[in-house]
Each structure stands twice: as structure tokens, then as C-alpha cells.
C-alpha positions as CSV (number, residue, x, y, z in Angstrom):
1,X,0.0,0.0,0.0
2,X,1.3,3.5,-0.8
3,X,2.3,5.7,2.1
4,X,1.1,8.8,0.2
5,X,-1.1,11.3,2.0
6,X,-2.1,14.2,-0.2
7,X,-3.7,17.4,1.3
8,X,-4.6,20.5,-0.7
9,X,-2.6,19.2,-3.6
10,X,0.6,18.6,-1.6
11,X,2.1,15.2,-1.0
12,X,3.0,15.1,2.6
13,X,4.8,11.8,2.4
14,X,8.2,13.4,1.8
15,X,7.9,15.0,5.3
16,X,6.0,12.3,7.3
17,X,5.2,8.6,7.6
18,X,1.6,8.0,8.7
19,X,-0.8,5.6,10.3
20,X,-4.5,6.2,10.4
21,X,-7.8,5.0,11.8
22,X,-10.9,4.9,9.5
23,X,-14.6,4.2,10.2
24,X,-16.5,1.9,7.8
25,X,-19.0,4.6,7.2
26,X,-19.8,8.1,8.6
27,X,-21.5,8.2,12.0
28,X,-25.3,8.4,11.7
29,X,-27.8,10.3,13.8
30,X,-31.3,8.8,14.2
31,X,-34.4,10.8,15.0
32,X,-37.1,8.8,16.7
33,X,-40.3,9.6,18.6
34,X,-42.2,8.0,21.4
35,X,-45.9,7.4,20.4
36,X,-48.6,6.8,23.0
37,X,-48.5,3.3,24.5
38,X,-46.5,1.9,21.6
39,X,-43.5,-0.2,22.5
40,X,-40.1,1.2,21.4
41,X,-40.3,4.3,19.2
42,X,-41.3,5.5,15.8
43,X,-38.4,6.1,13.3
44,X,-38.4,9.5,11.7
45,X,-35.2,10.1,9.8
46,X,-31.5,9.5,9.7
47,X,-28.7,11.9,9.0
48,X,-25.0,11.3,8.4
49,X,-22.7,13.5,10.6
50,X,-19.3,15.0,10.0
51,X,-16.4,13.2,11.7
52,X,-12.7,13.3,12.4
53,X,-10.0,11.1,10.7
54,X,-7.1,10.9,13.1
55,X,-3.8,10.4,11.2
56,X,-0.7,9.6,13.3
57,X,2.5,10.9,11.7
58,X,6.2,10.5,12.2
59,X,8.5,13.3,11.0
60,X,11.1,12.1,8.5
61,X,14.3,13.5,10.0
62,X,17.7,12.3,10.9
63,X,18.2,14.1,14.2
64,X,16.6,16.7,16.5
65,X,18.3,19.6,14.7
66,X,16.1,19.0,11.6
67,X,12.8,19.1,13.4
68,X,12.3,22.8,13.4
69,X,12.6,23.3,9.7
70,X,10.5,20.2,9.0
71,X,7.8,21.4,11.4
72,X,7.5,24.8,9.7
73,X,7.3,23.1,6.3
74,X,4.5,20.8,7.4
75,X,2.6,23.6,9.2
76,X,2.6,25.6,6.0
77,X,1.1,22.7,4.0
78,X,-1.5,21.8,6.7
79,X,-3.0,25.2,7.5
80,X,-6.0,26.2,5.4
81,X,-8.9,28.5,6.0
82,X,-11.5,26.2,4.5
83,X,-11.8,22.4,3.8
84,X,-9.5,21.1,1.0
85,X,-9.2,17.7,-0.8
86,X,-7.6,15.0,1.3
87,X,-6.4,11.8,-0.3
88,X,-5.4,8.9,2.0
89,X,-3.2,5.9,1.4
90,X,-5.9,3.3,1.4
91,X,-8.1,5.2,-1.1
92,X,-5.9,6.9,-3.7
93,X,-8.9,7.3,-6.1
94,X,-11.2,9.1,-3.7
95,X,-10.9,12.3,-1.7
96,X,-12.6,14.0,1.2
97,X,-13.1,17.7,1.8
98,X,-11.3,18.1,5.1
99,X,-9.6,20.7,7.4
100,X,-7.1,20.3,10.2
101,X,-8.7,20.7,13.6
102,X,-7.3,21.0,17.2
103,X,-3.8,20.5,18.6
104,X,-0.8,19.0,16.7
105,X,1.6,18.7,19.7
106,X,4.7,16.8,18.9
107,X,6.0,14.2,21.3
108,X,9.5,14.6,22.8
109,X,11.9,16.0,20.3
110,X,14.8,13.5,20.3
111,X,16.9,11.8,17.7
112,X,14.0,9.3,17.3
113,X,11.3,10.3,14.9
114,X,9.0,12.9,16.6
115,X,5.3,11.9,16.3
116,X,1.9,13.6,16.6
117,X,-1.7,13.0,15.6
118,X,-3.3,15.3,12.9
119,X,-7.1,15.4,13.2
120,X,-8.7,16.0,9.8
121,X,-12.3,17.2,10.3
122,X,-14.4,15.9,7.4
123,X,-17.4,18.2,7.2
124,X,-18.9,16.6,4.1
125,X,-19.1,12.9,5.1
126,X,-19.4,11.6,1.5
127,X,-16.2,10.9,-0.5
128,X,-15.6,12.4,-3.9
129,X,-14.5,10.2,-6.8
130,X,-13.9,10.7,-10.6
131,X,-15.6,13.3,-12.7
132,X,-18.1,12.1,-15.2
133,X,-20.1,13.6,-18.1
134,X,-22.6,12.7,-20.8
135,X,-24.6,14.4,-23.5
136,X,-28.2,14.6,-24.6
137,X,-29.5,15.1,-28.1
138,X,-32.7,17.1,-28.6
139,X,-35.6,15.7,-26.6
140,X,-34.5,12.1,-26.8
141,X,-34.5,10.3,-23.4
142,X,-31.2,8.7,-22.4
143,X,-30.3,6.4,-19.6
144,X,-27.2,7.6,-17.7
145,X,-25.2,5.8,-15.1
146,X,-23.2,8.0,-12.7
147,X,-21.3,5.2,-10.8
148,X,-20.5,5.8,-7.1
149,X,-22.6,4.5,-4.2
150,X,-24.3,7.8,-3.3
151,X,-26.4,10.4,-5.2
152,X,-24.6,13.3,-6.9
153,X,-25.8,16.8,-8.0
154,X,-24.8,17.6,-11.6
155,X,-24.2,20.7,-13.6
156,X,-26.2,20.9,-16.9
157,X,-25.1,23.2,-19.7
158,X,-27.5,23.6,-22.7
159,X,-28.5,25.9,-25.5
160,X,-32.2,27.1,-25.7
161,X,-34.1,26.1,-28.8
162,X,-37.6,27.1,-27.8
163,X,-39.1,30.5,-26.8
164,X,-41.8,28.9,-24.5
165,X,-39.6,27.0,-22.0
166,X,-36.4,25.1,-21.3
167,X,-36.8,22.0,-19.1
168,X,-34.4,19.4,-17.8
169,X,-36.3,16.3,-16.6
170,X,-35.5,13.2,-14.7
171,X,-37.9,10.8,-16.3
172,X,-37.3,8.2,-13.7
173,X,-38.5,10.3,-10.8
174,X,-40.6,12.9,-12.6
175,X,-38.5,15.8,-11.1
176,X,-37.5,18.7,-13.4
177,X,-36.0,22.2,-13.5
178,X,-37.7,24.6,-15.9
179,X,-37.3,28.2,-17.0
180,X,-40.0,30.1,-18.8
181,X,-40.6,33.7,-19.9
182,X,-42.6,34.2,-16.7
183,X,-39.9,32.8,-14.5
184,X,-37.1,34.9,-16.0
185,X,-39.3,38.1,-16.3
186,X,-38.8,38.5,-20.0
187,X,-38.4,36.9,-23.4
188,X,-36.8,33.5,-23.6
189,X,-34.9,33.7,-26.9
190,X,-33.3,30.8,-28.7
191,X,-29.5,30.3,-28.8
192,X,-29.0,31.3,-25.2
193,X,-26.7,29.3,-22.9
194,X,-28.4,27.8,-19.9
195,X,-26.3,26.5,-16.9
196,X,-28.2,24.7,-14.2
197,X,-26.2,23.9,-11.0
198,X,-28.1,21.4,-9.0
199,X,-25.7,21.7,-6.0
200,X,-26.0,25.4,-5.7
201,X,-29.7,25.4,-6.8
202,X,-28.9,28.1,-9.3
203,X,-29.7,28.6,-13.0
204,X,-28.1,31.2,-15.3
205,X,-29.0,32.4,-18.8
206,X,-26.0,33.7,-20.7
207,X,-24.3,34.2,-17.3
208,X,-27.2,36.0,-15.6
209,X,-29.0,34.5,-12.6
210,X,-32.7,33.7,-13.5
211,X,-35.7,32.3,-11.7
212,X,-37.2,28.9,-12.3
213,X,-40.9,27.9,-12.6
214,X,-42.8,27.3,-9.4
215,X,-42.9,23.5,-9.8
216,X,-39.2,23.1,-10.5
217,X,-37.2,21.0,-8.1
218,X,-33.4,20.9,-8.0
219,X,-32.6,17.2,-7.9
220,X,-29.7,14.8,-7.4
221,X,-28.9,11.9,-9.7
222,X,-28.9,8.3,-8.4
223,X,-26.8,5.6,-9.9
224,X,-29.0,5.1,-13.0
225,X,-31.8,7.2,-14.4
226,X,-33.5,8.3,-17.6
227,X,-32.9,12.0,-18.5
228,X,-34.0,14.3,-21.2
229,X,-34.1,18.0,-22.0
230,X,-37.0,19.9,-23.7
231,X,-36.5,23.2,-25.5
232,X,-32.7,22.8,-25.6
233,X,-29.9,21.4,-27.7
234,X,-26.2,20.5,-27.2
235,X,-26.8,19.5,-23.6
236,X,-24.0,18.3,-21.5
237,X,-24.4,16.8,-18.0
238,X,-21.3,16.9,-15.7
239,X,-21.0,15.3,-12.2
240,X,-18.5,14.0,-9.7
241,X,-19.0,10.4,-8.3
242,X,-19.9,10.3,-4.7
243,X,-18.9,7.3,-2.5
244,X,-20.3,6.6,1.0
């Protein structure tokens, strides 16, 4: 197994050796409710929580005189002001959005390899995998597989070909996102570029934010579904695989 640990685009393996602990899956929080004289409780919902991946590291140095310079190099690579991609040795093809949390106090600085534990807080508990894309032609339905083991929210780019509406629909679930002259507050001309970001719940028309029709729902893609676009051409769907 590779010893590589990559954070924010930097391979830390030249500076440290590492050992880590990993959960099988993110911790889950259950919401239940007591109901009358019923035994037990009534299940309401479940939610995956953020969590910490503790990584024990040993500084790669020959003697104590090298520790100071190595420590400053490592600190510069670890400090960020927002979560960044973290690749771990046992999953080189997936990454987590993580940020360093808490103390990183080194043990005794001797000629042995100084050690500490770096706690990476994973705020988004679902791992990210490879990027994927597909295209749609006209109003023809197409079955698309996104891979991964968890839903993902795509970005759709399309060109309008109808002045009445543009609609991107998940035929499998019936959900759709639609823009119309009423929703955008003006004429819907052909040849305009529509970008629909399901994660940000945002639609732009030639770079300007526009509203969506009242029944629109920004939706995620499961592993396999049938999709099509109405009132649009040259449609591209882009996503990132998600892995629980």
C-alpha cells in the first residue's frame, strides 16, 4: 500500500510517515419519537454526521536539529482557511473535503522520529471520486449511469431552442427544473446558454441568474436514471462520483 497522503494538492509523504484510523461509514444520527403506548419508538429520519479522521504521523528527520525546519514546512502545508481535498493511502482514487482541527503537539523532540496526531475534520461525510459527463441530443430520453454509491448533484449546460420553455427532466423520478418567460421576467430567446447547477440550486442564462418555474425541483442523480431536455440542444451533464 502506498504511504502517500495528499492534502490540498501537496504530497506530505516526503515529510512524514503515517498511520490512520478509519470508520467503515460516517456516523449516523437517528431521529425517533415516542408514540402513545406503543413499544419502542417510531423512526423519523437518519442523517450522516461530520467526523474526524485521526492520522498519526512521524516526521522524517535524521536528528533533532532538523525538526524545526520540517515542522514549519509541514505547518505551511496543513493550514487552510476552508476544507480542502484529502487523499489517504488506502483510497488513492477518492478524496474528502477536510480541514485540520485541534492540537498537533509533537512528542519529545529527540533523535528518534518525533510523532503527533493530525485530526482531519471531514465536514462533508461523502467521499468524492472521478468526474463524469454525458450528452443529450434534442428531446431524446437517455439512460445515464453515474457510478458511485451515493447520489450526486450535476451541472447541466444547454442551448435554448424554444421560446416557450427550457426544461431538464429526470424521467425516472418525474422531477424537473424549468425556466419560462414568466420565471425569467422577459423573453426566452433561442440560442442562449443555460447553466443549471443542482448543488447550488442556481440557473443562469447567458451568465445572468434567472428564476425557475414554481414546480421546479433541483434534484440529485442516483446511480442510473433516464434523463432528457426539452426546449434545448447541445446539452452536457457533468458530475462527480460520490462514495459513502
